[in-house]
C-alpha positions in Angstrom: -4.9 -26.4 23.5 -2.1 -25.7 20.9 -0.6 -22.2 20.3 -2.1 -22.2 16.8 -5.6 -22.6 18.3 -4.9 -19.8 20.8 -3.7 -17.6 18.0 -6.8 -18.3 16.0 -9.1 -17.5 19.0 -7.2 -14.3 19.7 -7.4 -13.1 16.1 -11.1 -13.8 16.0 -11.6 -12.0 19.3 -9.8 -8.8 18.3 -11.4 -8.7 14.9 -14.9 -9.1 16.4 -14.1 -6.5 19.1 -12.9 -3.9 16.6 -15.9 -4.6 14.3 -18.3 -3.8 17.2 -16.7 -0.4 17.8 -15.4 0.4 14.2 -17.8 3.3 13.5 -17.1 4.9 16.9 -13.3 4.5 16.5 -13.4 6.0 13.0 -14.1 9.4 14.5 -11.0 9.2 16.8 -7.3 9.0 16.4 -7.4 5.3 17.0 -7.0 3.4 13.7 -7.5 -0.2 12.8 -3.7 -0.7 12.2 -3.0 0.7 15.7 -5.4 -1.8 17.3 -4.2 -4.8 15.4 -0.5 -3.9 15.7 -0.9 -3.4 19.5 -2.6 -6.7 19.8 0.2 -8.3 17.8 2.7 -7.0 20.3 0.6 -8.5 23.1 0.7 -12.0 21.7 4.3 -11.7 20.4 7.6 -12.5 22.1 7.5 -9.4 24.4 4.0 -10.4 25.5 2.4 -13.9 25.6 4.8 -15.4 23.2 2.1 -17.1 21.1 3.6 -16.0 17.8 7.1 -15.1 16.8 9.8 -15.9 14.2 10.4 -19.3 15.9 7.0 -20.5 14.8 6.4 -21.8 11.3 6.1 -18.7 9.2 4.7 -20.4 6.1 1.0 -19.9 6.9 1.7 -16.4 8.2 3.5 -15.4 5.0 0.7 -16.9 2.9 -1.8 -14.7 4.7 0.0 -11.5 4.2 0.9 -12.3 0.6 -2.8 -12.9 0.0 -3.6 -9.5 1.5 -1.1 -7.7 -0.7 -2.2 -9.6 -3.8 -5.8 -8.4 -3.3 -4.8 -4.9 -2.6 -2.6 -4.7 -5.7 -5.4 -6.2 -7.8 -8.2 -4.0 -6.5 -6.2 -0.8 -6.5 -5.1 -1.3 -10.1 -8.7 -2.2 -11.1 -10.0 1.1 -9.8 -7.6 3.3 -11.7 -9.2 4.9 -14.8 -7.5 7.0 -17.4 -9.6 10.0 -16.3 -8.1 9.7 -12.9 -4.7 10.6 -14.4 -6.1 13.1 -16.8 -8.1 15.2 -14.4 -5.4 16.7 -12.2 -3.2 13.9 -13.3 -0.1 16.0 -13.0 -0.2 15.2 -9.2 0.0 11.4 -9.2 2.2 11.5 -12.4 4.8 13.7 -10.6 4.5 11.8 -7.3 5.0 8.4 -9.1 7.3 9.3 -12.0 9.6 11.7 -10.0 8.9 11.4 -6.3 9.0 7.5 -6.1 12.4 7.0 -7.7 13.8 10.0 -5.7 12.4 8.4 -2.5 14.0 5.1 -3.2 17.3 6.8 -3.9 17.1 9.0 -0.9 16.3 6.1 1.4 19.2 4.2 -0.1 21.7 7.0 0.4 20.6 7.9 3.9 20.9 4.2 5.0 24.6 4.1 4.1 25.9 6.3 7.0 23.2 5.3 9.5 23.1 1.6 9.0 26.7 0.3 9.0 27.2 -3.4 8.3 24.7 -3.6 5.4 25.9 -4.3 1.9 25.2 -2.0 -1.1 22.2 -4.1 -2.2 20.8 -4.5 1.3 20.9 -0.7 1.7 19.0 -0.5 -1.6 16.4 -2.9 -0.3 15.8 -0.6 2.7 15.2 2.3 0.5 12.8 0.3 -1.7 10.9 -1.5 1.0 10.1 1.8 2.8 9.2 3.8 -0.4 5.6 2.6 -1.0 2.8 4.4 0.8 -0.4 3.1 2.4 -3.3 5.5 2.5 -5.2 3.2 4.9 -2.9 4.3 7.7 -4.2 7.9 7.5 -7.6 7.2 6.0 -9.1 10.5 7.1 -6.4 12.4 5.3 -7.6 11.1 1.9 -11.4 10.9 2.7 -12.1 14.2 4.5 -14.3 16.2 2.1 -12.7 19.4 3.4 -9.5 18.3 1.6 -9.6 19.4 -2.1 -10.5 16.5 -4.4 -7.3 17.1 -6.4 -5.2 16.3 -3.3 -7.4 13.4 -2.2 -7.4 11.8 -5.6 -3.7 12.3 -6.1 -2.8 10.7 -2.8 -5.2 7.8 -3.4 -3.8 7.1 -6.9 -0.2 7.4 -5.6 -0.9 4.9 -2.8 -2.7 2.6 -5.1 0.1 2.4 -7.7 3.4 3.0 -6.0 3.5 -0.4 -4.3 3.3 -2.1 -7.7 5.8 0.3 -9.2 8.3 -0.5 -6.3 8.0 -4.2 -6.9 10.4 -4.4 -9.9 13.1 -2.6 -7.8 12.5 -4.9 -4.9 12.7 -8.1 -7.0 15.9 -7.0 -8.8 17.7 -5.8 -5.7 16.8 -9.0 -3.9 18.2 -11.0 -6.8 21.4 -9.0 -6.7 22.0 -10.2 -3.1 24.3 -13.2 -2.9 23.0 -16.1 -0.8 19.3 -15.6 -1.5 17.1 -18.0 -3.4 16.4 -15.3 -5.9 20.1 -14.8 -6.6 20.6 -18.3 -7.8 18.9 -17.5 -11.1 20.7 -14.2 -11.6 19.4 -10.8 -12.2 18.8 -11.4 -15.9 16.8 -14.6 -15.2 14.8 -12.8 -12.5 14.1 -9.9 -14.8 12.7 -12.2 -17.5 10.6 -14.3 -15.2 9.5 -11.9 -12.5 9.0 -8.8 -14.7 8.4 -9.8 -18.3 6.8 -13.2 -18.1 4.8 -12.3 -14.9 3.5 -9.1 -16.5 2.5 -11.0 -19.7 0.6 -13.6 -17.6 -1.2 -10.9 -15.6 -2.1 -9.1 -18.8 -3.6 -12.2 -20.3 -5.5 -13.4 -17.3 -6.8 -10.0 -16.4 -7.8 -9.0 -19.9 -9.5 -12.3 -20.7 -11.2 -12.3 -17.2 -12.5 -8.8 -17.7 -13.8 -9.6 -21.2 -15.5 -12.8 -20.0 -17.2 -11.0 -17.0 -18.4 -8.2 -19.3 -19.7 -10.8 -21.9 -21.5 -12.8 -19.2 -23.0 -9.6 -17.7 -24.3 -8.5 -21.0 -26.3 -11.7 -21.3 -27.5 -11.5 -17.7 -25.9 -14.8 -16.9 -23.9 -13.8 -13.8 -25.3 -12.6 -10.5 -23.9 -9.6 -8.6 -22.5 -11.8 -5.8 -20.8 -14.3 -8.1 -19.4 -11.5 -10.2 -17.5 -10.3 -7.1 -16.3 -13.9 -6.4 -15.0 -13.9 -10.0 -12.6 -11.1 -9.1 -11.0 -13.3 -6.4 -10.6 -16.1 -8.9 -8.8 -13.7 -11.4 -6.5 -12.5 -8.6 -5.7 -16.0 -7.5 -5.3 -17.3 -11.0 -2.8 -14.5 -12.1 -0.8 -14.9 -8.9 -0.6 -18.7 -9.0 0.3 -18.9 -12.7 3.2 -16.5 -12.1 4.4 -18.5 -9.1 4.3 -21.7 -11.2 6.8 -20.3 -13.7 9.0 -19.0 -10.8 7.9 -15.4 -11.5 6.4 -12.7 -9.3 2.8 -13.3 -8.3 2.5 -9.7 -7.0 3.5 -8.2 -10.4 1.1 -10.5 -12.2 -1.8 -9.6 -9.9 -1.0 -5.9 -10.3 -0.9 -6.0 -14.1 -4.0 -8.2 -14.1 -5.9 -5.5 -12.2 -5.2 -2.9 -14.9 -6.1 -5.3 -17.6 -9.3 -6.6 -15.9 -10.6 -3.1 -15.1 -9.8 -1.9 -18.6 -11.6 -4.8 -20.3 -14.6 -4.5 -18.0 -15.0 -0.9 -18.7 -14.6 -1.1 -22.4 -17.6 0.6 -24.1 -18.6 2.4 -20.9 -20.1 5.8 -21.6 -19.2 8.9 -19.7 -22.6 9.5 -18.3 -23.3 5.9 -17.3 -22.6 4.6 -13.8 -19.3 2.6 -13.7 -20.0 -1.0 -14.6 -17.3 -2.1 -12.1 -18.7 0.1 -9.3 -19.3 -2.8 -6.9 -17.4 -5.6 -8.7 -14.5 -5.4 -6.4 -16.6 -4.9 -3.2 -16.0 -8.4 -1.8 -12.3 -8.4 -2.8 -11.8 -5.0 -1.1 -13.5 -6.0 2.1 -11.5 -9.3 2.2 -8.3 -7.3 1.5 -9.1 -4.9 4.3 -9.6 -7.8 6.7 -6.4 -9.6 5.7 -4.5 -6.3 5.9 -5.6 -5.8 9.5 -4.6 -9.3 10.4 -1.3 -8.6 8.6 -0.7 -5.7 11.0 -1.3 -8.1 13.9 1.4 -10.5 12.4 3.7 -7.5 12.0 3.3 -6.5 15.6 4.3 -10.0 16.8 6.8 -11.2 14.2 8.7 -8.0 13.2 8.0 -5.2 15.7 8.2 -7.2 19.0 11.7 -8.5 18.4 12.8 -5.1 17.0 11.8 -3.4 20.3 13.9 -5.7 22.3 17.1 -4.5 20.7 16.6 -0.9 19.7 19.5 1.2 18.5 19.5 5.0 18.1 20.6 4.8 14.5 17.5 2.7 13.7 15.2 5.2 15.4 16.9 8.2 13.7 16.6 6.5 10.3 12.9 5.7 10.9 12.2 9.4 11.7 14.1 10.7 8.7 12.5 8.1 6.5 9.0 9.5 7.4 10.1 13.1 7.0 13.1 14.1 4.9 13.2 10.9 2.7 9.5 11.4 1.8 9.0 15.1 2.0 12.0 16.3 0.1 11.4 14.2 -3.0 7.7 15.2 -2.9 8.7 18.9 -2.8 11.1 18.4 -5.7 8.5 16.5 -7.7 6.0 19.3 -7.3 8.4 22.1 -8.1 6.7 24.4 -10.7 3.3 22.9 -10.1 1.9 26.1 -8.6 0.6 24.2 -5.6 0.6 26.2 -2.4 3.2 25.5 0.3 0.6 24.0 2.8 -0.5 21.6 0.1 3.0 20.5 -0.7 3.6 20.0 3.1 0.3 18.1 3.5 1.1 15.7 0.6 4.6 15.3 1.8 3.6 14.3 5.3 0.9 11.9 4.3 3.1 9.1 2.9 2.4 6.4 5.5 4.4 3.1 5.3 2.1 0.1 5.7 1.1 -3.2 4.2 3.6 -3.3 1.2 6.5 -2.6 3.5 5.4 -5.3 5.9 5.1 -7.9 3.2 8.4 -7.0 1.6 10.0 -7.2 5.0 8.6 -10.6 5.8 9.8 -11.8 2.3 13.3 -10.6 3.2 13.0 -12.6 6.5 11.9 -15.7 4.5 14.8 -15.3 2.1 17.3 -15.3 4.9 19.1 -12.1 3.7 22.4 -11.8 5.6 21.5 -8.5 7.2 18.0 -9.6 8.1 18.1 -8.7 11.7 19.0 -5.0 11.1 16.7 -4.8 8.0 13.8 -6.2 10.1 14.5 -3.6 12.9 14.5 -0.7 10.5 11.4 -1.8 8.7 9.5 -2.5 11.9 10.3 0.7 13.7 9.6 2.9 10.6 6.2 1.2 10.0 5.3 1.3 13.7 6.1 5.1 13.9 4.1 5.6 10.7 1.1 3.7 12.1 1.2 5.9 15.3 2.1 9.3 13.9 0.1 9.3 10.7 -2.9 7.7 12.4 -2.9 10.3 15.2 -2.4 13.3 12.9 -4.8 12.4 10.1 -8.0 13.8 11.7 -6.4 17.0 13.0 -4.3 17.9 10.0 -7.1 17.1 7.5 -9.4 19.5 9.4 -6.7 22.2 9.6 -5.7 21.9 6.0 -9.3 21.8 4.9 -10.0 25.1 6.8 -6.9 26.7 5.2 -8.0 25.6 1.8 -11.5 27.0 2.2 -10.1 30.4 3.2 -7.4 30.4 0.5 -9.9 29.5 -2.2 -12.1 32.4 -1.2 -9.2 34.8 -1.5 -7.7 33.3 -4.7 -10.3 32.1 -7.3 -7.4 30.8 -9.4 -6.0 28.5 -6.7 -4.5 25.5 -8.3 -6.0 23.2 -5.7 -9.5 24.2 -6.8 -12.6 25.2 -5.0 -13.9 23.4 -2.0 -16.1 20.4 -2.9 -19.3 22.0 -1.5 -18.9 25.1 -3.7 -18.3 22.9 -6.8 -21.4 20.9 -6.0 -23.6 24.0 -5.5 -22.3 25.6 -8.7 -22.9 22.4 -10.6 -26.5 22.2 -9.3 -27.3 25.7 -10.6 -26.3 24.9 -14.2 
């Protein structure tokens, strides 16, 4: 029996096992990324040796790219204008101020701690570890005790910052000599990866959303096939961008915005969202592929990184999850009148996950000169995030929720707002 067959059987086994206990595990500190990453370590080079960088990484890269494509598409689809208007100062500040500051802070901190990397390799480190992944601390953004302003802000930030980090990643990668992206030059990459890819995504997503809304209005499309249609739009936008040597990720991200906007056109405020379950299949498939991506991460990136650990790498990883994230968040929220516990909560819950993993694997595939050190830093940072954010989500969400309830009772004008249960009961009496 070949290694590929054993890997397939192992992935099927851990997926089925987690599915059987998923509801029970959801109430504990054990998250899906923890389980799949741990299993990846078990089948990686420090375990059974079934999967490592020595194997053909083409199929592996295709899988994780598909996961990020669907995540980018469905996250962008779900963003409405009202999400940014109602308490929109929070995601606006986190994305417009916090994200660039995070990239810059990660870049500057890497300079003294990661000697041997070039200027653009250091920039890649800061960019790759800037996007957040709410799935790693799911309870932190789903616990109803946490004010809706904070939950919504963290969700929108997580849904958009991976797409917003993409142009930085693409351009910094193109600036590195010796990579495939550098052959065309920064100007060429800017045109194809950013301008042309975005235009293709806008066209495919906009036309796709209009066609689905048109077909629904005539009752010609079933609910199930409407969900399959979303997969076709995501695949189509990604593939067209790749055909012209652009960025499939940027195309899929922009297609998500255009698709969601076109689908919702004409939607009334009091009507249920017409796209409420449109992305259901894509979201479930993205979640599954993301979990398998964490397994690949454990084997291909984390396993080798743990064999050659360096104190500088560990220190950078710790600072990346704390200072590099929390200081830019605090600066971006200055003057927002949010309480200090809220700023601390938002600052801490910036987990690094799928986007960082995919960007890291792309760097490995591009044969970047400093790939070994880059891979170590990315792997250790994401692994610490999986562990620390996963373990702290339940506890800190509960503690912060309790603080918010008491603070809202003392201060009716609290910027974070009233607890959800109070808002619901007051709405019911009107």
